[in-house]
FIKOLZA-1660 file (N, C-alpha, C; in steps of 0.1 Angstrom, whole numbers, plus 5000, padded with zeros to 4 digits):
% residues 193
   i   px   py   pz ch aa at
   1 3532 8207 5894  A  M  N
   1 3539 8193 5892  A  M CA
   1 3546 8198 5878  A  M  C
   2 3557 8190 5878  A  T  N
   2 3572 8193 5868  A  T CA
   2 3561 8181 5854  A  T  C
   3 3574 8185 5843  A  W  N
   3 3570 8178 5830  A  W CA
   3 3577 8167 5834  A  W  C
   4 3586 8166 5840  A  A  N
   4 3595 8149 5849  A  A CA
   4 3580 8140 5853  A  A  C
   5 3576 8148 5860  A  M  N
   5 3559 8138 5867  A  M CA
   5 3556 8133 5858  A  M  C
   6 3558 8137 5845  A  L  N
   6 3546 8133 5836  A  L CA
   6 3551 8126 5823  A  L  C
   7 3566 8124 5824  A  G  N
   7 3574 8120 5815  A  G CA
   7 3574 8101 5817  A  G  C
   8 3582 8099 5808  A  R  N
   8 3586 8083 5808  A  R CA
   8 3583 8075 5815  A  R  C
   9 3591 8082 5825  A  H  N
   9 3597 8074 5836  A  H CA
   9 3583 8073 5846  A  H  C
  10 3572 8079 5848  A  N  N
  10 3557 8075 5857  A  N CA
  10 3553 8061 5856  A  N  C
  11 3560 8054 5869  A  S  N
  11 3556 8042 5865  A  S CA
  11 3544 8033 5872  A  S  C
  12 3531 8051 5873  A  S  N
  12 3516 8049 5873  A  S CA
  12 3511 8046 5865  A  S  C
  13 3515 8054 5850  A  A  N
  13 3511 8055 5839  A  A CA
  13 3505 8038 5831  A  A  C
  14 3493 8044 5833  A  T  N
  14 3489 8026 5826  A  T CA
  14 3492 8026 5809  A  T  C
  15 3493 8011 5806  A  R  N
  15 3496 8008 5795  A  R CA
  15 3492 8015 5782  A  R  C
  16 3479 8018 5783  A  F  N
  16 3474 8024 5767  A  F CA
  16 3478 8039 5772  A  F  C
  17 3481 8044 5783  A  W  N
  17 3484 8059 5780  A  W CA
  17 3501 8062 5774  A  W  C
  18 3511 8053 5776  A  G  N
  18 3521 8049 5784  A  G CA
  18 3526 8046 5764  A  G  C
  19 3515 8039 5760  A  Y  N
  19 3521 8040 5746  A  Y CA
  19 3515 8048 5737  A  Y  C
  20 3504 8051 5740  A  N  N
  20 3500 8062 5726  A  N CA
  20 3510 8079 5732  A  N  C
  21 3520 8078 5747  A  K  N
  21 3530 8088 5749  A  K CA
  21 3543 8087 5738  A  K  C
  22 3544 8075 5739  A  N  N
  22 3554 8067 5730  A  N CA
  22 3552 8074 5714  A  N  C
  23 3542 8070 5711  A  M  N
  23 3533 8073 5699  A  M CA
  23 3542 8083 5691  A  M  C
  24 3540 8096 5704  A  L  N
  24 3540 8111 5697  A  L CA
  24 3558 8109 5692  A  L  C
  25 3563 8104 5700  A  A  N
  25 3581 8105 5695  A  A CA
  25 3579 8097 5683  A  A  C
  26 3573 8085 5680  A  Y  N
  26 3574 8082 5662  A  Y CA
  26 3567 8094 5655  A  Y  C
  27 3558 8100 5662  A  L  N
  27 3549 8110 5649  A  L CA
  27 3555 8120 5650  A  L  C
  28 3559 8120 5657  A  F  N
  28 3566 8135 5653  A  F CA
  28 3577 8138 5647  A  F  C
  29 3588 8125 5648  A  V  N
  29 3594 8124 5635  A  V CA
  29 3592 8120 5625  A  V  C
  30 3582 8116 5619  A  L  N
  30 3572 8113 5606  A  L CA
  30 3569 8131 5601  A  L  C
  31 3567 8136 5609  A  I  N
  31 3565 8150 5607  A  I CA
  31 3576 8156 5603  A  I  C
  32 3586 8156 5610  A  A  N
  32 3597 8159 5610  A  A CA
  32 3601 8160 5593  A  A  C
  33 3596 8148 5588  A  V  N
  33 3604 8139 5579  A  V CA
  33 3596 8146 5567  A  V  C
  34 3584 8147 5567  A  A  N
  34 3573 8152 5557  A  A CA
  34 3573 8164 5558  A  A  C
  35 3575 8173 5567  A  V  N
  35 3577 8185 5565  A  V CA
  35 3596 8191 5560  A  V  C
  36 3597 8183 5557  A  R  N
  36 3615 8184 5548  A  R CA
  36 3610 8181 5537  A  R  C
  37 3599 8176 5527  A  F  N
  37 3597 8174 5517  A  F CA
  37 3586 8184 5513  A  F  C
  38 3580 8193 5523  A  L  N
  38 3571 8202 5519  A  L CA
  38 3578 8218 5519  A  L  C
  39 3572 8227 5509  A  P  N
  39 3578 8239 5513  A  P CA
  39 3576 8244 5521  A  P  C
  40 3588 8250 5527  A  H  N
  40 3591 8257 5541  A  H CA
  40 3604 8264 5540  A  H  C
  41 3600 8274 5549  A  A  N
  41 3614 8285 5552  A  A CA
  41 3626 8278 5554  A  A  C
  42 3637 8278 5551  A  W  N
  42 3652 8272 5549  A  W CA
  42 3657 8269 5563  A  W  C
  43 3660 8257 5563  A  T  N
  43 3663 8255 5580  A  T CA
  43 3648 8253 5590  A  T  C
  44 3637 8258 5585  A  F  N
  44 3628 8262 5596  A  F CA
  44 3622 8249 5597  A  F  C
  45 3623 8245 5603  A  T  N
  45 3619 8228 5601  A  T CA
  45 3618 8219 5615  A  T  C
  46 3611 8209 5621  A  P  N
  46 3613 8203 5637  A  P CA
  46 3619 8196 5637  A  P  C
  47 3629 8189 5624  A  V  N
  47 3637 8180 5626  A  V CA
  47 3643 8183 5639  A  V  C
  48 3645 8190 5642  A  G  N
  48 3661 8193 5660  A  G CA
  48 3649 8189 5670  A  G  C
  49 3637 8193 5672  A  A  N
  49 3628 8191 5683  A  A CA
  49 3628 8180 5682  A  A  C
  50 3620 8174 5670  A  S  N
  50 3616 8156 5673  A  S CA
  50 3627 8146 5677  A  S  C
  51 3640 8151 5671  A  L  N
  51 3651 8142 5676  A  L CA
  51 3652 8142 5693  A  L  C
  52 3650 8157 5695  A  L  N
  52 3649 8157 5710  A  L CA
  52 3640 8150 5715  A  L  C
  53 3632 8152 5711  A  Y  N
  53 3618 8145 5721  A  Y CA
  53 3618 8128 5721  A  Y  C
  54 3624 8122 5709  A  F  N
  54 3625 8110 5705  A  F CA
  54 3635 8102 5713  A  F  C
  55 3648 8109 5714  A  G  N
  55 3659 8110 5727  A  G CA
  55 3654 8112 5740  A  G  C
  56 3645 8122 5741  A  A  N
  56 3640 8122 5756  A  A CA
  56 3625 8111 5763  A  A  C
  57 3618 8105 5750  A  R  N
  57 3607 8096 5755  A  R CA
  57 3612 8080 5747  A  R  C
  58 3622 8077 5742  A  M  N
  58 3623 8063 5740  A  M CA
  58 3640 8058 5742  A  M  C
  59 3640 8048 5747  A  P  N
  59 3651 8036 5744  A  P CA
  59 3662 8040 5734  A  P  C
  60 3677 8040 5736  A  R  N
  60 3687 8038 5723  A  R CA
  60 3681 8027 5714  A  R  C
  61 3675 8017 5721  A  K  N
  61 3678 8002 5713  A  K CA
  61 3666 8014 5700  A  K  C
  62 3659 8018 5697  A  H  N
  62 3646 8023 5691  A  H CA
  62 3653 8038 5681  A  H  C
  63 3667 8042 5683  A  W  N
  63 3668 8055 5682  A  W CA
  63 3670 8050 5662  A  W  C
  64 3671 8041 5657  A  W  N
  64 3676 8035 5647  A  W CA
  64 3661 8040 5636  A  W  C
  65 3653 8045 5641  A  F  N
  65 3638 8045 5634  A  F CA
  65 3639 8061 5627  A  F  C
  66 3645 8070 5637  A  P  N
  66 3645 8083 5633  A  P CA
  66 3659 8085 5624  A  P  C
  67 3668 8077 5628  A  L  N
  67 3683 8080 5618  A  L CA
  67 3680 8074 5602  A  L  C
  68 3676 8061 5602  A  V  N
  68 3669 8056 5590  A  V CA
  68 3660 8069 5580  A  V  C
  69 3650 8072 5590  A  L  N
  69 3644 8082 5581  A  L CA
  69 3650 8093 5575  A  L  C
  70 3656 8097 5585  A  L  N
  70 3665 8110 5584  A  L CA
  70 3677 8110 5573  A  L  C
  71 3684 8101 5574  A  I  N
  71 3693 8097 5564  A  I CA
  71 3689 8097 5551  A  I  C
  72 3676 8086 5552  A  S  N
  72 3672 8081 5540  A  S CA
  72 3662 8095 5529  A  S  C
  73 3653 8105 5541  A  S  N
  73 3653 8118 5532  A  S CA
  73 3659 8126 5528  A  S  C
  74 3674 8128 5534  A  D  N
  74 3686 8132 5532  A  D CA
  74 3691 8127 5514  A  D  C
  75 3690 8123 5516  A  V  N
  75 3700 8110 5504  A  V CA
  75 3689 8114 5493  A  V  C
  76 3675 8114 5493  A  L  N
  76 3667 8113 5486  A  L CA
  76 3663 8130 5482  A  L  C
  77 3661 8138 5492  A  L  N
  77 3664 8152 5490  A  L CA
  77 3676 8156 5483  A  L  C
  78 3687 8153 5485  A  T  N
  78 3697 8158 5477  A  T CA
  78 3695 8151 5465  A  T  C
  79 3696 8140 5463  A  R  N
  79 3700 8132 5451  A  R CA
  79 3688 8138 5438  A  R  C
  80 3673 8139 5443  A  L  N
  80 3663 8138 5437  A  L CA
  80 3658 8155 5433  A  L  C
  81 3658 8162 5444  A  T  N
  81 3651 8170 5446  A  T CA
  81 3661 8188 5445  A  T  C
  82 3675 8186 5452  A  Y  N
  82 3683 8190 5449  A  Y CA
  82 3694 8192 5432  A  Y  C
  83 3696 8176 5431  A  G  N
  83 3700 8173 5418  A  G CA
  83 3720 8173 5425  A  G  C
  84 3721 8172 5437  A  Y  N
  84 3736 8170 5441  A  Y CA
  84 3742 8153 5443  A  Y  C
  85 3752 8153 5445  A  S  N
  85 3756 8137 5449  A  S CA
  85 3753 8138 5464  A  S  C
  86 3753 8127 5469  A  V  N
  86 3755 8127 5483  A  V CA
  86 3769 8131 5487  A  V  C
  87 3776 8137 5492  A  G  N
  87 3788 8143 5500  A  G CA
  87 3795 8141 5517  A  G  C
  88 3805 8143 5517  A  A  N
  88 3812 8140 5530  A  A CA
  88 3804 8149 5540  A  A  C
  89 3798 8164 5532  A  D  N
  89 3793 8174 5544  A  D CA
  89 3780 8163 5550  A  D  C
  90 3772 8157 5547  A  H  N
  90 3759 8147 5548  A  H CA
  90 3766 8138 5564  A  H  C
  91 3776 8138 5562  A  F  N
  91 3779 8126 5575  A  F CA
  91 3779 8139 5585  A  F  C
  92 3782 8148 5586  A  A  N
  92 3786 8157 5597  A  A CA
  92 3772 8158 5602  A  A  C
  93 3755 8164 5596  A  S  N
  93 3747 8161 5599  A  S CA
  93 3742 8143 5603  A  S  C
  94 3747 8136 5597  A  W  N
  94 3744 8124 5600  A  W CA
  94 3749 8120 5616  A  W  C
  95 3759 8124 5617  A  I  N
  95 3764 8123 5634  A  I CA
  95 3754 8133 5643  A  I  C
  96 3754 8145 5636  A  W  N
  96 3747 8152 5644  A  W CA
  96 3733 8145 5648  A  W  C
  97 3727 8139 5644  A  Y  N
  97 3709 8136 5642  A  Y CA
  97 3718 8129 5656  A  Y  C
  98 3728 8118 5654  A  V  N
  98 3729 8106 5669  A  V CA
  98 3730 8121 5680  A  V  C
  99 3736 8133 5680  A  A  N
  99 3741 8138 5694  A  A CA
  99 3729 8142 5699  A  A  C
 100 3718 8150 5682  A  A  N
 100 3704 8159 5690  A  A CA
 100 3698 8145 5699  A  A  C
 101 3698 8131 5696  A  L  N
 101 3690 8122 5701  A  L CA
 101 3697 8121 5716  A  L  C
 102 3711 8123 5718  A  W  N
 102 3717 8119 5727  A  W CA
 102 3712 8131 5741  A  W  C
 103 3716 8140 5733  A  I  N
 103 3707 8155 5738  A  I CA
 103 3696 8150 5748  A  I  C
 104 3683 8151 5739  A  G  N
 104 3671 8147 5744  A  G CA
 104 3670 8135 5752  A  G  C
 105 3682 8128 5750  A  N  N
 105 3683 8112 5761  A  N CA
 105 3685 8121 5772  A  N  C
 106 3691 8137 5779  A  L  N
 106 3691 8139 5789  A  L CA
 106 3682 8147 5797  A  L  C
 107 3670 8147 5790  A  L  N
 107 3659 8150 5789  A  L CA
 107 3649 8140 5795  A  L  C
 108 3653 8125 5796  A  C  N
 108 3642 8117 5798  A  C CA
 108 3638 8113 5810  A  C  C
 109 3644 8123 5827  A  R  N
 109 3647 8121 5836  A  R CA
 109 3640 8136 5841  A  R  C
 110 3637 8145 5836  A  E  N
 110 3633 8157 5836  A  E CA
 110 3635 8165 5826  A  E  C
 111 3621 8169 5824  A  S  N
 111 3619 8177 5816  A  S CA
 111 3611 8188 5817  A  S  C
 112 3617 8197 5825  A  K  N
 112 3615 8212 5826  A  K CA
 112 3614 8220 5813  A  K  C
 113 3605 8228 5822  A  P  N
 113 3606 8238 5801  A  P CA
 113 3616 8243 5801  A  P  C
 114 3623 8247 5812  A  L  N
 114 3637 8253 5808  A  L CA
 114 3648 8248 5805  A  L  C
 115 3648 8233 5812  A  R  N
 115 3659 8226 5805  A  R CA
 115 3656 8220 5788  A  R  C
 116 3636 8218 5787  A  V  N
 116 3640 8219 5768  A  V CA
 116 3642 8232 5763  A  V  C
 117 3641 8247 5767  A  A  N
 117 3645 8250 5758  A  A CA
 117 3663 8253 5759  A  A  C
 118 3669 8249 5771  A  A  N
 118 3684 8252 5771  A  A CA
 118 3689 8237 5762  A  A  C
 119 3680 8227 5761  A  A  N
 119 3686 8218 5747  A  A CA
 119 3682 8220 5736  A  A  C
 120 3671 8226 5735  A  S  N
 120 3665 8229 5720  A  S CA
 120 3679 8243 5716  A  S  C
 121 3682 8249 5723  A  L  N
 121 3697 8258 5721  A  L CA
 121 3706 8253 5718  A  L  C
 122 3708 8243 5724  A  V  N
 122 3718 8239 5724  A  V CA
 122 3721 8225 5715  A  V  C
 123 3709 8221 5709  A  S  N
 123 3705 8214 5699  A  S CA
 123 3711 8225 5686  A  S  C
 124 3703 8235 5686  A  A  N
 124 3703 8245 5673  A  A CA
 124 3719 8248 5672  A  A  C
 125 3726 8255 5683  A  T  N
 125 3737 8259 5681  A  T CA
 125 3748 8243 5676  A  T  C
 126 3746 8232 5684  A  S  N
 126 3755 8222 5680  A  S CA
 126 3755 8216 5662  A  S  C
 127 3744 8220 5655  A  F  N
 127 3735 8218 5642  A  F CA
 127 3742 8226 5633  A  F  C
 128 3743 8241 5638  A  F  N
 128 3752 8252 5630  A  F CA
 128 3768 8247 5628  A  F  C
 129 3770 8245 5641  A  L  N
 129 3787 8243 5640  A  L CA
 129 3790 8233 5634  A  L  C
 130 3782 8220 5638  A  V  N
 130 3789 8209 5632  A  V CA
 130 3782 8208 5616  A  V  C
 131 3771 8210 5608  A  S  N
 131 3767 8214 5594  A  S CA
 131 3779 8221 5586  A  S  C
 132 3777 8231 5593  A  N  N
 132 3789 8242 5583  A  N CA
 132 3799 8240 5586  A  N  C
 133 3810 8229 5600  A  F  N
 133 3818 8225 5595  A  F CA
 133 3822 8215 5589  A  F  C
 134 3810 8207 5581  A  G  N
 134 3806 8196 5573  A  G CA
 134 3813 8205 5559  A  G  C
 135 3804 8214 5559  A  V  N
 135 3806 8222 5545  A  V CA
 135 3822 8225 5540  A  V  C
 136 3825 8232 5551  A  W  N
 136 3836 8239 5552  A  W CA
 136 3849 8227 5549  A  W  C
 137 3847 8217 5551  A  A  N
 137 3857 8204 5557  A  A CA
 137 3853 8196 5536  A  A  C
 138 3843 8196 5536  A  A  N
 138 3839 8189 5523  A  A CA
 138 3837 8199 5510  A  A  C
 139 3834 8210 5510  A  W  N
 139 3833 8217 5500  A  W CA
 139 3847 8225 5497  A  W  C
 140 3848 8233 5486  A  N  N
 140 3862 8239 5487  A  N CA
 140 3856 8256 5481  A  N  C
 141 3847 8249 5490  A  M  N
 141 3843 8270 5486  A  M CA
 141 3851 8281 5496  A  M  C
 142 3853 8275 5506  A  Y  N
 142 3861 8285 5520  A  Y CA
 142 3876 8276 5515  A  Y  C
 143 3887 8286 5521  A  P  N
 143 3900 8283 5522  A  P CA
 143 3900 8273 5530  A  P  C
 144 3907 8265 5536  A  K  N
 144 3911 8252 5544  A  K CA
 144 3922 8263 5556  A  K  C
 145 3914 8271 5563  A  T  N
 145 3922 8283 5575  A  T CA
 145 3912 8285 5587  A  T  C
 146 3917 8284 5593  A  V  N
 146 3905 8296 5604  A  V CA
 146 3899 8305 5597  A  V  C
 147 3902 8316 5592  A  G  N
 147 3897 8321 5583  A  G CA
 147 3888 8320 5577  A  G  C
 148 3888 8307 5567  A  G  N
 148 3880 8301 5559  A  G CA
 148 3869 8292 5567  A  G  C
 149 3873 8289 5579  A  L  N
 149 3861 8284 5589  A  L CA
 149 3852 8294 5592  A  L  C
 150 3859 8307 5598  A  I  N
 150 3854 8314 5600  A  I CA
 150 3839 8322 5590  A  I  C
 151 3850 8329 5580  A  A  N
 151 3844 8325 5568  A  A CA
 151 3831 8319 5562  A  A  C
 152 3828 8302 5561  A  C  N
 152 3822 8297 5561  A  C CA
 152 3808 8298 5573  A  C  C
 153 3811 8303 5588  A  Y  N
 153 3804 8302 5595  A  Y CA
 153 3791 8319 5596  A  Y  C
 154 3801 8324 5589  A  V  N
 154 3797 8337 5587  A  V CA
 154 3787 8340 5577  A  V  C
 155 3790 8333 5567  A  A  N
 155 3784 8332 5558  A  A CA
 155 3768 8321 5557  A  A  C
 156 3769 8314 5569  A  A  N
 156 3756 8311 5570  A  A CA
 156 3745 8310 5582  A  A  C
 157 3750 8322 5587  A  V  N
 157 3745 8328 5598  A  V CA
 157 3728 8334 5592  A  V  C
 158 3729 8340 5580  A  P  N
 158 3711 8340 5576  A  P CA
 158 3700 8326 5573  A  P  C
 159 3709 8317 5572  A  F  N
 159 3701 8303 5571  A  F CA
 159 3701 8297 5582  A  F  C
 160 3703 8304 5599  A  A  N
 160 3705 8297 5611  A  A CA
 160 3690 8296 5617  A  A  C
 161 3681 8300 5609  A  R  N
 161 3666 8292 5616  A  R CA
 161 3662 8284 5627  A  R  C
 162 3672 8281 5628  A  N  N
 162 3669 8266 5636  A  N CA
 162 3671 8272 5648  A  N  C
 163 3675 8280 5657  A  F  N
 163 3675 8286 5667  A  F CA
 163 3661 8296 5672  A  F  C
 164 3652 8293 5664  A  I  N
 164 3638 8296 5665  A  I CA
 164 3631 8284 5663  A  I  C
 165 3631 8281 5653  A  S  N
 165 3625 8264 5654  A  S CA
 165 3626 8255 5664  A  S  C
 166 3639 8254 5666  A  D  N
 166 3639 8238 5678  A  D CA
 166 3635 8244 5687  A  D  C
 167 3633 8258 5692  A  P  N
 167 3629 8259 5705  A  P CA
 167 3613 8261 5708  A  P  C
 168 3608 8263 5694  A  L  N
 168 3595 8266 5690  A  L CA
 168 3587 8253 5691  A  L  C
 169 3597 8244 5683  A  F  N
 169 3585 8232 5678  A  F CA
 169 3590 8219 5693  A  F  C
 170 3602 8225 5698  A  A  N
 170 3610 8214 5712  A  A CA
 170 3592 8221 5720  A  A  C
 171 3590 8232 5721  A  A  N
 171 3579 8235 5733  A  A CA
 171 3565 8226 5731  A  A  C
 172 3561 8230 5716  A  V  N
 172 3551 8221 5712  A  V CA
 172 3550 8208 5714  A  V  C
 173 3564 8202 5710  A  F  N
 173 3562 8183 5713  A  F CA
 173 3561 8180 5727  A  F  C
 174 3569 8191 5733  A  F  N
 174 3572 8182 5746  A  F CA
 174 3560 8190 5755  A  F  C
 175 3550 8200 5753  A  G  N
 175 3540 8206 5757  A  G CA
 175 3527 8192 5755  A  G  C
 176 3525 8186 5740  A  I  N
 176 3515 8183 5737  A  I CA
 176 3517 8168 5743  A  I  C
 177 3534 8162 5746  A  G  N
 177 3537 8150 5755  A  G CA
 177 3528 8152 5771  A  G  C
 178 3531 8164 5772  A  A  N
 178 3529 8169 5786  A  A CA
 178 3512 8167 5794  A  A  C
 179 3503 8174 5780  A  L  N
 179 3489 8174 5779  A  L CA
 179 3483 8162 5777  A  L  C
 180 3493 8146 5769  A  V  N
 180 3484 8137 5769  A  V CA
 180 3490 8128 5783  A  V  C
 181 3501 8132 5790  A  S  N
 181 3502 8125 5804  A  S CA
 181 3491 8131 5815  A  S  C
 182 3489 8142 5814  A  L  N
 182 3478 8152 5820  A  L CA
 182 3464 8148 5819  A  L  C
 183 3462 8142 5806  A  G  N
 183 3448 8136 5804  A  G CA
 183 3450 8122 5804  A  G  C
 184 3460 8114 5809  A  A  N
 184 3457 8101 5816  A  A CA
 184 3460 8103 5828  A  A  C
 185 3465 8112 5838  A  Q  N
 185 3461 8115 5847  A  Q CA
 185 3450 8117 5854  A  Q  C
 186 3442 8123 5845  A  K  N
 186 3428 8128 5847  A  K CA
 186 3416 8115 5845  A  K  C
 187 3423 8107 5839  A  R  N
 187 3410 8098 5831  A  R CA
 187 3414 8088 5848  A  R  C
 188 3427 8084 5846  A  R  N
 188 3429 8075 5857  A  R CA
 188 3425 8080 5873  A  R  C
 189 3425 8091 5876  A  A  N
 189 3416 8100 5891  A  A CA
 189 3400 8097 5888  A  A  C
 190 3397 8101 5874  A  F  N
 190 3379 8104 5871  A  F CA
 190 3377 8084 5877  A  F  C
 191 3386 8073 5865  A  A  N
 191 3382 8061 5871  A  A CA
 191 3384 8055 5884  A  A  C
 192 3396 8063 5889  A  A  N
 192 3393 8055 5907  A  A CA
 192 3388 8062 5915  A  A  C
 193 3377 8070 5912  A  D  N
 193 3361 8076 5920  A  D CA
 193 3351 8067 5918  A  D  C
% end
């Protein structure tokens, strides 16, 4: 049995379990936002994984939900917690949020573990590239040359913990979703007997 058989496109899923499975997408985003406000290792959060799961399980018309929450939390954290102004580099992160949802959407029909792992690594890599490009472009910390961009990426390597957190949390989130679907199938089979 593949994760795709347990995914949102399983037409035999009951309405109740379908709602619970979709509610997991919202729950995982709420957890990701909450973790950002709690003490945690720098960039070791479930943000990327929650966006992948949401993109895989929810239609595009619902993507506004994680976008509004994550952008709002960016603004709050930047202004109130870190005491900085919201700058142009934030737009790079916000564009990446949409990209992560889109990467997740590629998993909607087939969410096998290898595909989830690959998507989480693409997500982590794209975040590293996009967010640090935003820092290089928006701030005057590095020269606006190819060498400056490379220096920015090299300086960011110690903070690239999302290469661990994205695959880890993606495995947990997609695994929980698969277990919920499996539980629904077992309940249906039991009810049919």
